[in-house]
C-alpha positions in Angstrom: 0.0 0.0 0.0 1.3 3.4 -0.8 1.7 5.8 2.0 2.2 9.6 2.2 5.8 10.5 1.5 7.9 13.6 1.4 6.8 15.8 -1.6 10.5 16.4 -2.5 11.2 12.6 -2.9 9.2 12.3 -6.2 7.0 9.6 -4.8 3.3 9.8 -5.1 0.9 10.1 -2.1 -2.1 7.9 -1.5 -4.3 10.9 -2.3 -2.7 11.4 -5.7 -3.2 7.7 -6.5 -6.9 8.0 -5.5 -7.3 11.1 -7.6 -5.7 9.4 -10.6 -8.0 6.4 -10.3 -11.1 8.7 -10.0 -9.9 10.7 -13.1 -9.4 7.6 -15.2 -12.8 6.2 -14.1 -14.6 9.4 -15.1 -12.9 9.4 -18.5 -13.8 5.8 -19.1 -17.4 6.6 -18.2 -17.5 9.7 -20.4 -16.0 7.7 -23.3 -18.5 4.8 -22.8 -21.5 7.1 -22.7 -20.1 9.1 -25.7 -19.8 5.9 -27.7 -23.4 5.1 -26.8 -22.6 1.9 -24.9 -24.2 0.6 -21.7 -21.9 -1.0 -19.3 -23.2 -4.4 -20.4 -22.4 -3.6 -24.1 -18.9 -2.5 -23.3 -18.4 -5.5 -21.1 -19.4 -7.8 -23.9 -17.2 -6.0 -26.5 -14.1 -5.7 -24.2 -14.3 -8.9 -22.1 -14.1 -6.7 -19.0 -16.8 -7.6 -16.4 -19.7 -5.2 -15.8 -18.8 -5.2 -12.1 -15.2 -4.1 -12.8 -16.4 -1.4 -15.2 -18.7 -0.1 -12.4 -15.8 -0.1 -9.9 -13.5 1.6 -12.4 -16.0 4.3 -13.3 -16.7 4.9 -9.7 -13.0 5.3 -8.8 -12.9 2.2 -6.7 -11.0 -0.2 -9.0 -7.3 -1.1 -9.0 -5.9 -0.8 -12.5 -5.4 -3.9 -14.5 -3.5 -4.2 -17.8 -6.8 -5.0 -19.5 -7.8 -1.3 -19.0 -5.0 -0.2 -21.1 -5.2 -2.8 -23.8 -8.9 -3.5 -24.4 -11.0 -0.6 -23.3 -9.5 2.2 -25.4 -9.9 0.3 -28.7 -13.4 -0.7 -27.9 -14.3 2.9 -27.1 -12.5 4.2 -30.3 -10.1 6.3 -28.3 -6.5 6.2 -27.4 -4.4 6.7 -24.3 -2.3 9.9 -24.2 0.8 10.2 -22.0 0.6 12.7 -19.1 
């Protein structure tokens, strides 16, 4: 588990990780809705469970590699580096 560290060390804090997870989730939800998919439809197209999609969109999921390999292509979008 990540813990709060000195800001000068370059390490991320738990709050920053939480904010990133929430940000990614909100972008996935917006892309899914923009594409006109229900969670069930996106689940069927991507092979990612509806439960995981709900957790991801709600900012509660731990990232899995499938997020970065299957979801963007099924939503006709791409990942951009920070």
